N, C-alpha and C positions, 0 to 999 in steps of 0.2 A: 204201291207203297214199298219202300225199302227200309232196311234196318241198319242202323249204325250203332253197334253196341247195344245200349238199352234205349236209344232214342229212335223213334220212327219218323222217317222223312217221307213226305208225299210229294209227288211231282205235279206241277201246275204249268199248263201252257198258256202263254199270253204274249203281249206285245211290249217291247221296251219303249222308252220315250221317243225313239226315232220311228216307231211303227213297225219294227222288225219282229218277226215271230221267234219265240224262244221258249225254253223250258227252265223252270225254277224248282228247286227242291227245298222244302222247308218243313219244319215241325212246329206244332202249336205249343205255346207256353202258358196260355190262359187268356180269359177274356179281359177286356178293359172297359171302363165305363164310357158311355157315349150318350149323356142325358138329353142333349138337344137334337137328337136325330133318331130315325127309325133303323138305321143300319147297325149291324153287329160289328164289333171291333175285337180283333184278337192280336195279342202280342205273339210274334213268331220269331223263330231263329232260322236263318238261311244256312245252307250247307257250308258256306264260308265263315260261319259263326257271327255274321252280322245280325243284329236284332232289328226288327221292322214291325210295322203295323199293317194288318190286312183288314179291309172293310168289305162286307158282303151284305146281300139282301137279308132281311129278317126272316125268321121262321115263325109260322103261325099268324101271319097278318090277316086280319079279317076285312073283307070287302075290297072291291076293285079300286076304290079311291085310295085306300091306304097303300095298296100294292103299287099303284101308279105313282104315288108320292115317294115311296121308297126307291123305285126305279129312277125317278127324277133326281133324288138326292145322290144316288151312286153315280149317275151320269154327270151331275154337277161337279162332284169330286174329281172324276176322271178328266173332264174338260178343263178344269182349273189347273190341275197338275201338268197336263200335257202342254197347255199354253205357257206355263211358267218354265217348263223344261225346254221348250222351243225358243223362248225369248231370252233365256239365260243359259246358253250352252256352256259358257265359261263364267267363272266367278258367280256360281249360283248362290243366292242369298242364304246365309246360314240360319236366318230367322224363319225360313219357310221349309215345309217338308219336301223331300226330294222323291220324285216318282221313280219306282223300280220297274214295275210291270202292271199290266191291267188286261182284262178281257171281259167284255160285256156280252159277248155272243156265245156263252156256254151255259150249261144247266145251273152252274153256281157262279154267277158273275162276281168279280172281285177287283180290287185295286190294292196294290202293294206299294208301300212307301217307307222311306227312311225317316224316322222321327227321333226326337229326344225321348228316351224311355225313362223319364224321371217323374216328378210329381205332376199332378193333373189339376192344379187349382183347388185341391181339397182343403178342408178346414185346418188340418194340421200344417199344411204348407203356408196358409195365410198367417198362422201364428208365428212361424219362424221368420217372417219377413220383417225384421226389426232393424237390420243394419242399413245405414244410409246408402252404402254402395250397392246393396241388393236392390233397394228401391229404385235407385238411379238406373241400374242395368235393366230393370223391368220396364221402366218408361221408355228408355232408348230402344230396347229390343222391340217393344210393341210398335212404336212409330217407324222404326226402320222396316219392319215387316210390312206395314201399311204402305210406306213409300214405294217399296219394291212391287207390291201388289197393284197399287193404283197406276204405276208407270206402265203396266201392260193392260190397263183398262179393265181390271178385275175388281169387283167389290165383294168383300167377304160376306157381309150381310147378317152375321150372327156372332159377333165377338162377345165372348163371355169368359169368365175364369175357367170354365170347363173346356174352352177351346184353346187352352194354353198349355204347352209343355215347358217345364223349367227344371233343370237339374244342374246344380252348381252354378257355373257361369254361362251355361247354354240356355237359350231361349228360343222357342218356336211357336208360331201361330198356326194352329191346325184347324181341322173341321170345316171343310169347304162344301159341305152338303147343301148349303143354302146360298152358295156363291152364284154370281151372274156377271155378265158384261156390263160395263158402264152404260146406263141409259136403257137397259133391258128391263122388262117386267119379270121379276124372278119367278121361276117355276116352283120354288119351295121357300117357305118362310118357317122360322123356328116356331114350334108349337107353343112355346112359353111366352112369345112376344106378339102383341096385337098390332102389327104393322098394317097400315092401310095399303091397298094395292096401288103402287106407283112405281115409277122407274127407279132402278137401283142407283144410289147416289153415294160416292165416296165420302161425302160429308157425314153420312150416318155412321160409317166406320170410325171416323175421327171422334165423333161424340161417344160411341159405344166403347171405344178404347179408353177414353177419359173416364168413363164410368168404371171400367174394369180396373184401371190404375187406382182410382179412388177407393174402390172396394178392397183391393190388395193392401193398400197402405193403411187405411183406417179401419178395415173390417166391417164397415157399414155397407149394407146392401141397398143399392139405389136403383136396381133395374126396373122396379115397378113404379117409379116416380115419373110424373110428366116432365118432358124436357124443359118446360117453362119454369120449373122449380129448381133447375140445376145451375142457374146463373152464378150464385155465390160460390160454387165449388172452385172456380178458377182462382179465387183468393187463397184457397187451401192448397192448391197444387201449382206452385210456381212453374212457369213454362207452358202451361196449358190454357193460357188466356184465350177465351172465346170459343173453346171447343164445345161448350154447352149452350151456345146461342140457339134460341128457338128457331131462327131462320137459318136453314142449311147454307144459304148463299153467303152468310156472314161468318161462317166457321172457317178457320185457317185450314190449309191443306196439311197433309202429313209431313211434307217437306218443310213447310214453315214451322210446324211444331217441333220438328227435329232440330232446326236451327235455333229455336228459342230454348230448347232443353240444353243444347250444347253451350249456350251462352249464360245460363243461370247457374248459381251456386247450388251445391247439393242440398236436398231438403233437410231441415233440422230433424233430429230424432223426435218422434212423437212423445217420448217420455224423457223428461229432464232428470237424469239419474241422480245428479248431485242434489237437486232440489228435493227429489222424492226420498232420499236417504238422510237429508240433513237433520230431521227431527230425531231419528234414531241415533245419529252421531251425537247430538246434543245431550240426549238422555243418557247415553253411555258415558259421556264425559262427566255428567253430574254424579252418576252412581260410582264411577271409577275415576276420581280425580287424579290427575297425574301428580306425583310428588314433585314439590318444588326443588330444584337443584340447590344443594348446599354450597355456598361459596367457599373456596379454599381459605384456610387461616392466613391472616395477614402477617407476613414475615417482617421482623424489625430490620431496618436498613443496616447493613454491615458497618462495624466500627472502623473508621478510616485508620490506617497505621500512623503511629506517632512520627513526627518529623525527626530526622537524624540531627544530632547536635552540629552546630556550624563548625566547620574546620578552623583550627587555630592557625593564625598567620605565622610564618617563619620569623619575621622580624620581632614579634612579641616574645618568642622563645629566647631570642638573643637578649632582649632587654631584661627578661625575668631571671635568667640563669647566668649568663656570661658577665654581665656588669658587676653583680656582687662578688663573683669570683675574682675579677680583676682588681677590685678595691681591696679585697682581702690580701691578694698577693702583694700589692703595693705596701700596705701596712706592715705585713710580715717582713718585707724587704727592708723597710725603714728601721724596724726594731732590730734586725740583725746588724745593720750598720751601726746603730747606736751602741749596741752591745760590744761590737768589735772595738770601737773607739774607746769605750770605757775600759776595756781590758788592756789597751795599749797604754793608757795613762797610768795605770797601776804599775806596769812594768817600768 
């Protein structure tokens, strides 16, 4: 064990996804819940500051049967992640955990993987799933993960909200302790589910994913209901038609569900906000009526200006002033002539 400041790092030897032996240095950050498995889970930090999860065998298991079951669960996890890493060397699906290292043949066997270190399907996380886009990302992420998983003939076998990591816009399906190959009889079944012993079927993953989606969106727990009572749920979840069919052969594949989800409109919000608040709005309007706007005073129309007097014609002026002057001049001239004549007679 080495020391880096105040953080203690321990060295672990194991194999990378290619089967090459190597050494990893990491320090523990604390345990994480793992309710559907016997394995211990720790959140750890690698020397390069990446965060990851490490799964190990439990401490204090009683009885050979429980110890054998725990070993089978750890081996299932390792086998599933090795197969995924081998089949997806490029473009690894973001919806699935990525294997970093593993070692089953040591005193403390472990598997180390990169995962989303966000919420783990707890009650608080379900309460925050209200936005339409959040719910749509959840559904698409769930069935993208299954499509990638089933493409390499792996069956998860125990899909629950507790096997989901989701932080912001990142989604991952984790918890492969109960996984198996298609058609195999699983070596481990979740303790909380009473499956009958039969071959692993991808159709069961499709149905269980639909149940997890329904529980995330509605908050209703349906994991203990018989499959025959789940038929009406596909009316509540557009795009998931047929995933709750009692006959596994009649359920759609994850690829078909993905195509249906991509072609459907986003789910409506479970709460109609306008309708829920309408009564309060109406009561507020009654108690605080809005003042009616006062119309502006009506202005009298402006008085039009008086028309200017018509112009006087020039020929009217001549008749009014020049003619009387002319007559006067004539009369005056005649009087002068008469006077001169009279004066000459006297002489």
